[in-house]
C-alpha positions in Angstrom: -12.9 -27.8 29.6 -13.2 -24.8 31.8 -15.9 -22.2 31.4 -15.3 -18.5 31.1 -16.8 -16.7 34.1 -16.9 -13.3 35.8 -13.5 -13.9 37.3 -11.9 -14.2 33.9 -13.6 -10.9 32.8 -12.4 -9.2 35.9 -8.8 -10.2 35.2 -8.8 -8.5 31.8 -7.1 -5.1 32.2 -6.8 -4.7 28.4 -8.8 -5.8 25.5 -6.9 -5.3 22.2 -8.4 -5.9 18.8 -6.8 -6.4 15.4 -8.3 -4.6 12.4 -7.7 -7.0 9.4 -6.1 -10.4 9.7 -8.1 -12.9 7.5 -7.4 -12.9 3.7 -11.1 -13.2 3.0 -11.8 -10.0 5.0 -8.9 -8.2 3.3 -10.4 -9.1 -0.1 -13.8 -7.9 1.0 -12.4 -4.6 2.3 -10.2 -4.2 -0.8 -7.0 -3.5 1.2 -4.3 -5.8 2.6 -2.2 -4.3 5.4 1.5 -4.7 5.5 1.6 -4.7 9.3 -1.1 -5.5 11.9 -2.9 -2.5 13.4 -4.8 -2.5 16.6 -7.4 -0.6 18.7 -8.4 -0.9 22.3 -11.8 -1.9 23.7 -12.6 -1.1 27.3 -12.8 -4.0 29.7 -16.3 -2.8 30.6 -17.4 -3.9 27.1 -16.9 -7.6 28.1 -19.9 -9.8 28.7 -20.7 -13.5 29.1 -22.6 -15.9 26.9 -26.4 -15.5 27.2 -26.1 -11.8 27.7 -28.1 -9.2 25.7 -26.5 -6.3 23.9 -28.3 -3.0 23.3 -28.3 -1.4 19.9 -28.2 2.3 20.9 -31.4 4.2 20.3 -31.4 5.9 16.9 -28.7 3.5 15.4 -29.4 1.1 12.6 -26.0 -0.5 11.9 -25.0 -2.8 14.8 -22.2 -4.8 13.2 -21.1 -8.2 14.5 -17.8 -9.9 13.9 -17.0 -13.4 15.0 -13.4 -13.6 16.3 -11.0 -15.8 18.2 -9.9 -14.3 21.5 -6.5 -15.1 23.1 -6.2 -14.8 26.9 -2.8 -14.1 28.2 -1.4 -16.4 30.9 2.0 -15.0 31.7 3.4 -11.5 31.2 4.8 -10.9 27.7 7.3 -8.1 27.2 9.6 -7.9 24.1 9.1 -11.6 23.4 9.9 -13.2 20.0 7.4 -14.9 17.7 9.1 -18.2 18.5 8.2 -18.0 22.2 5.1 -15.7 22.1 2.5 -18.6 22.0 3.8 -19.9 25.4 2.4 -16.7 27.0 -1.1 -17.5 25.9 -3.2 -19.5 28.4 -6.6 -19.8 26.8 -8.4 -19.5 23.5 -12.1 -18.7 23.3 -14.8 -17.2 21.1 -15.6 -13.5 20.9 -17.9 -11.1 19.2 -16.5 -7.7 18.3 -19.7 -5.7 18.2 -19.9 -2.1 17.0 -22.3 0.6 15.7 -21.2 1.9 12.3 -23.5 4.9 12.9 -20.9 6.4 15.2 -17.7 5.5 13.3 -17.4 9.0 11.9 -16.9 10.4 15.4 -14.1 8.1 16.5 -11.2 9.3 14.4 -9.9 5.8 14.2 -10.1 5.0 17.9 -13.4 2.9 17.7 -14.2 3.9 21.3 -17.7 5.1 20.7 -18.5 2.7 18.0 -17.1 -0.5 19.6 -16.6 0.3 23.2 -20.2 0.2 24.5 -21.3 -1.9 27.5 -21.7 -5.6 26.4 -20.0 -4.9 23.0 -17.4 -7.7 23.5 -19.1 -11.0 24.5 -16.6 -13.8 25.1 -16.8 -17.5 25.9 -18.4 -19.8 26.9 -15.6 -22.4 27.0 -11.8 -22.0 27.4 -9.6 -24.1 25.2 -6.1 -24.6 26.7 -3.6 -22.9 24.4 -1.0 -25.6 24.9 -3.5 -28.2 23.6 -4.3 -26.5 20.3 -2.4 -25.6 17.1 -2.9 -21.9 16.6 -2.8 -22.4 12.8 -5.5 -25.1 12.9 -8.4 -23.4 14.6 -11.8 -22.9 13.0 -14.3 -20.1 13.7 -17.9 -20.1 12.7 -20.7 -17.5 13.3 -24.5 -18.0 13.0 -27.0 -15.2 12.6 -30.5 -16.4 13.6 -29.4 -20.0 13.0 -27.9 -19.3 9.5 -24.1 -19.9 9.2 -22.6 -16.6 7.9 -18.9 -17.0 8.8 -16.8 -20.1 8.5 -13.0 -19.8 8.2 -9.7 -21.2 9.6 -6.5 -19.8 10.9 -4.4 -21.7 8.4 -3.5 -18.7 6.2 -3.8 -15.6 8.4 -2.1 -12.4 7.3 -0.5 -12.2 10.8 -0.2 -15.5 12.8 -1.2 -15.3 16.4 2.3 -15.6 17.8 3.4 -12.7 15.6 0.5 -10.5 17.1 1.6 -11.3 20.6 5.3 -10.6 19.9 4.5 -7.4 18.0 2.3 -6.0 20.8 4.9 -6.9 23.4 7.5 -4.7 21.8 5.9 -1.6 23.2 3.6 -2.7 26.0 3.4 -5.5 28.5 0.7 -8.0 28.0 -0.5 -9.1 31.4 -2.3 -12.2 32.7 -6.0 -11.9 31.8 -5.5 -9.5 28.9 -7.4 -10.4 25.8 -6.4 -10.1 22.2 -9.1 -10.3 19.5 -7.5 -11.6 16.4 -9.6 -10.3 13.5 -12.7 -11.5 11.7 -13.2 -13.4 8.4 -15.5 -12.3 5.6 -19.2 -12.6 6.4 -19.5 -10.2 9.3 -22.7 -8.2 8.9 -25.5 -6.4 10.8 -27.9 -7.6 13.5 -31.1 -6.0 14.6 -33.3 -6.2 17.7 -34.5 -9.7 18.4 -31.6 -11.3 16.5 -29.5 -14.1 18.0 -25.8 -14.3 17.3 -23.7 -17.4 18.0 -20.0 -18.0 17.6 -18.0 -21.1 18.1 -14.2 -21.9 17.9 -13.1 -25.5 17.4 -9.8 -27.2 17.3 -9.9 -30.9 16.4 -12.3 -32.5 18.9 -12.2 -29.4 21.2 -14.9 -26.7 21.1 -15.7 -23.5 23.0 -19.4 -24.2 22.6 -21.5 -21.5 21.1 -21.2 -17.9 22.4 -24.8 -16.7 22.4 -25.8 -13.0 22.3 -29.2 -11.5 21.7 -29.8 -8.0 20.5 -32.2 -5.5 22.2 -33.4 -2.1 21.0 -32.1 0.8 23.1 -34.8 3.1 24.4 -32.8 6.0 25.7 -31.7 8.5 23.0 -28.1 9.6 22.9 -27.7 13.0 24.4 -27.7 16.1 22.1 -24.4 17.3 23.5 -22.5 14.3 22.0 -22.1 12.6 18.7 -25.4 11.6 17.2 -26.0 8.5 15.0 -25.3 9.1 11.4 -25.4 6.5 8.7 -24.9 6.8 4.9 -24.6 4.2 2.1 -20.9 4.0 2.5 -21.2 2.9 6.1 -24.0 0.6 5.2 -21.8 -1.1 2.6 -19.0 -1.4 5.1 -21.3 -2.8 7.8 -23.0 -5.4 5.7 -19.9 -6.3 3.7 -21.2 -5.4 0.2 -23.7 -3.2 -1.5 -25.8 -6.2 -2.4 -25.9 -7.4 1.2 -26.9 -3.9 2.3 -29.7 -3.8 -0.1 -28.2 -1.0 -2.1 -28.6 -0.8 -5.8 -25.6 -1.6 -7.9 -24.9 1.3 -10.3 -26.5 0.3 -13.6 -23.4 1.1 -15.6 -21.0 -1.1 -13.7 -21.3 -3.9 -16.3 -21.9 -1.6 -19.3 -18.2 -0.9 -20.1 -17.4 -4.3 -21.6 -13.9 -4.9 -22.9 -15.2 -4.6 -26.4 -16.9 -1.2 -25.8 -13.8 0.1 -23.9 -11.6 -0.9 -26.8 -13.9 0.9 -29.2 -14.0 4.1 -27.1 -10.2 4.0 -26.8 -10.0 3.9 -30.6 -11.9 7.1 -31.2 -11.2 10.7 -30.3 -13.1 12.9 -27.8 -13.6 15.4 -30.7 -15.6 12.8 -32.6 -17.5 11.7 -29.5 -18.3 15.4 -28.6 -19.8 16.1 -32.0 -22.0 12.9 -31.7 -23.1 13.9 -28.2 -24.0 17.3 -29.5 -26.2 15.7 -32.2 -28.0 13.9 -29.4 -28.6 17.2 -27.6 -25.9 16.9 -25.0 -23.8 20.0 -25.0 -22.7 20.1 -21.3 -20.8 16.9 -20.9 -17.2 18.1 -20.9 -15.0 18.6 -17.8 -13.2 21.8 -18.6 -10.2 23.7 -17.5 -8.0 20.9 -16.4 -4.5 19.7 -17.4 -3.2 16.1 -17.5 0.1 14.9 -16.1 0.2 12.8 -19.3 -1.3 15.0 -22.1 -1.0 12.4 -24.8 -2.6 9.6 -22.8 -6.1 8.4 -23.8 -8.1 7.2 -20.8 -11.4 5.3 -20.6 -13.1 4.2 -17.4 -16.1 4.2 -15.1 -16.5 7.2 -12.8 -16.3 6.9 -9.0 -17.0 10.2 -7.3 -15.8 12.2 -4.2 -17.3 15.4 -3.1 -15.5 18.1 -1.1 -17.4 20.9 0.6 -16.0 24.2 1.8 -14.1 23.9 5.0 -15.9 24.9 8.2 -13.8 24.2 11.3 -16.5 22.7 13.5 -17.4 20.3 10.8 -13.9 19.4 9.8 -13.2 17.8 13.1 -16.0 15.3 12.5 -15.6 14.7 8.8 -12.0 15.6 7.9 -9.9 13.5 10.2 -9.4 9.8 10.5 -10.7 7.4 7.8 -12.6 10.1 6.0 -14.4 10.1 2.7 -11.3 11.0 0.7 -9.4 8.0 2.1 -12.4 5.7 1.7 -12.8 6.7 -1.9 -9.1 6.1 -2.6 -9.1 2.8 -0.7 -12.1 1.5 -2.7 -11.5 2.7 -6.2 -11.4 -0.4 -8.5 -9.4 -1.7 -11.4 -9.9 0.6 -14.4 -12.1 3.1 -12.6 -11.6 6.8 -12.6 -11.9 8.8 -9.3 -13.6 12.2 -10.1 -13.4 14.8 -7.4 -15.6 17.9 -6.9 -13.4 20.7 -5.5 -15.6 23.6 -6.8 -12.7 24.8 -8.9 -10.9 25.9 -5.7 -7.2 26.3 -6.6 -5.9 27.4 -3.2 -5.1 23.9 -1.8 -4.4 20.3 -2.7 -7.1 17.7 -3.1 -4.7 14.7 -3.6 -1.1 14.1 -2.9 1.6 11.5 -3.7 0.6 8.9 -1.1 -3.1 8.8 -2.0 -2.4 9.0 -5.7 0.0 6.0 -5.3 -2.6 4.1 -3.4 -5.1 4.7 -6.3 -2.5 3.6 -8.8 -1.7 0.4 -6.9 -5.4 -0.4 -6.8 -5.5 -0.2 -10.6 -7.3 3.1 -11.0 -7.2 4.4 -14.6 -6.9 8.0 -13.6 -7.8 10.7 -11.0 -9.7 13.8 -12.1 -10.0 16.8 -9.8 -11.0 20.4 -10.5 -8.8 21.5 -7.6 -5.1 21.4 -6.8 -2.6 18.6 -6.5 0.1 18.4 -3.8 3.5 16.7 -4.2 3.1 17.5 -7.9 6.4 16.2 -9.1 5.8 12.8 -7.6 2.2 12.6 -8.8 3.2 13.7 -12.3 5.9 10.9 -12.4 3.3 8.1 -11.8 2.1 5.8 -14.5 -1.5 6.7 -13.7 -2.5 10.1 -15.2 -4.0 12.8 -13.0 -6.1 15.6 -14.4 -5.9 18.7 -12.3 -6.5 22.5 -12.1 -3.0 23.5 -10.7 -0.3 22.4 -8.3 -0.5 23.7 -4.8 1.4 22.8 -1.6 -1.4 23.2 1.0 -3.3 20.4 2.6 -7.0 20.0 1.8 -8.1 21.1 5.3 -7.2 24.7 4.3 -10.2 24.9 2.0 -12.0 21.6 1.9 -13.8 18.9 3.9 -14.1 15.5 2.3 -17.8 14.9 2.6 -19.2 11.9 0.8 -18.5 9.4 -2.0 -20.3 7.9 -4.9 -22.9 10.6 -5.2 -23.7 13.0 -8.0 -21.1 15.8 -8.2 -20.0 18.7 -10.3 -16.5 18.8 -11.7 -15.0 21.2 -14.2 -18.4 22.7 -15.1 -20.4 19.5 -15.7 -22.3 16.9 -13.7 -20.8 13.5 -13.0 -22.6 10.5 -11.6 -21.1 7.3 -10.3 -20.9 4.8 -13.2 -20.7 7.5 -15.9 -18.2 6.6 -18.6 -15.2 9.0 -18.7 -13.2 9.4 -21.9 -10.2 11.6 -22.0 -7.5 12.5 -24.5 -5.4 15.4 -25.6 -8.5 17.4 -26.6 -10.3 17.1 -23.2 -12.5 15.0 -20.9 -16.0 13.8 -21.7 -18.7 12.4 -19.5 -20.8 9.8 -21.4 -24.1 8.6 -20.0 -23.7 4.8 -20.0 -27.0 4.1 -21.7 -25.8 6.0 -24.8 -22.3 4.6 -24.9 -22.7 1.5 -27.2 -24.6 3.4 -29.9 -22.3 6.4 -29.6 -19.2 4.2 -29.9 -20.5 2.5 -33.0 -21.4 5.9 -34.6 -17.9 7.2 -33.7 -16.2 4.4 -35.6 -18.3 5.2 -38.7 -17.6 8.9 -38.4 -13.9 8.5 -38.0 -13.8 6.1 -41.0 -15.5 8.8 -43.1 -13.1 11.4 -41.8 -10.1 9.2 -42.7 -11.5 9.1 -46.3 -12.0 12.9 -46.3 -8.5 13.5 -45.0 -7.0 11.3 -47.8 -9.0 13.2 -50.4 -7.8 16.6 -49.0 -4.2 15.3 -49.0 -4.7 14.4 -52.7 -5.5 18.0 -53.4 -9.3 18.0 -53.4 -11.2 21.0 -52.0 -13.6 20.7 -49.1 -16.7 22.0 -50.9 -19.0 19.1 -51.2 -16.5 16.8 -49.6 -16.7 18.0 -46.0 -19.5 17.2 -45.3 -19.9 14.7 -48.2 -22.6 15.3 -50.8 -24.2 12.5 -52.8 -21.3 12.3 -55.3 -18.7 12.1 -52.7 -20.7 9.7 -50.7 -20.7 7.3 -53.7 -17.0 7.6 -54.0 -16.7 7.0 -50.3 -18.7 3.8 -50.6 -16.4 2.6 -53.4 -13.4 3.4 -51.2 -14.8 1.4 -48.4 -15.4 -1.6 -50.6 -11.9 -1.5 -51.9 -10.5 -1.4 -48.3 -12.8 -4.2 -47.2 -11.8 -6.4 -50.2 -8.1 -5.7 -49.6 
């Protein structure tokens, strides 16, 4: 087995990386691409085993990703998947390092976040491509000796030959070029003093362990450029989950059981509103919105997205690329309701047909925005209801910057927190604190049963005096009515 050396690094004119390729990673990210997508890493980011990588000063989220790297042996230009593998000479291990603190400034390029010196360690051994089956490789990653990634190439979204053929349609892959082929689930964050090791094996062949240590940077990033900035959304992305990042799981995420949801779906918002008022909650309705499906009753947990007023210098950093709006749409879960704070601004759209469709495909129960909706006819025709202030043709950048997700927001005159229970029907939209929901739902069933009796009595010709609300005599008749219905 040959060892990767400085000569191999010097021959790499291009380093191309694939975003998502392992099903386990796609499941973790909550999105499965239809086609492969790529980004470039500078060849100056390459380093050998045993090297140290610097976590830039002021950054906290140095992410590591164990990957299989393909090294091109002969030029590939417009090759087919059937012949593409013959253009690969070597297979080796790689670590696709990056700082999530700087992702916001990249607008999708990953240059700042993943292009730093030493951010692409590769090696140590080179496996001959013609001696391995590209669908039978195994990759493992150890973080301070603990195995954190372990997967194979048996069921990749995009087999290696397809990647080579796809890339070759528009650019020539040259001898020495490297293609990083994606990472499985388990990628996480490393800190100063940590040791990262990655190994690729094929049968009895092994690259050996690619070893990289992490050092703390001591030179602050200059004030004239992008400064490190991390939030909980980036921490969750970097660590792979809220739990792994040490972030609290919203207490209400397991409150909305199927039984509770069914009960809330069976009662009206009018009933729930009166019961909330009895509990001293008068400001829990989202007002002034219209539904694309006025007769539809919706119950779900709130996810939140906040827009702030557009300021051109801030929009360039927050509004473009994979911004908060797109992240919110891409992570909304089955049965959840995405609630947007648009400050009641009606002069632009806050969601259009593509993003609404993405939310529907992910199983969202509804979208609620106190701003405008673009592509209104298409949004209104979807199975998923959208609650909105008005249609408007303009893009959100006219008035809004998508700022952050899963924070406390204001929508339609009330406060909404992530994990609040949203109930909507033809009468309106209510925000229910999750801790109150079980008792509230039980009381709503009782109240609506009483109102069914009252309605029957009124239909029979009785007056409402003493009946609505019921006095003692009517309460006795109601109890008898209940017993008859129960016995029947």
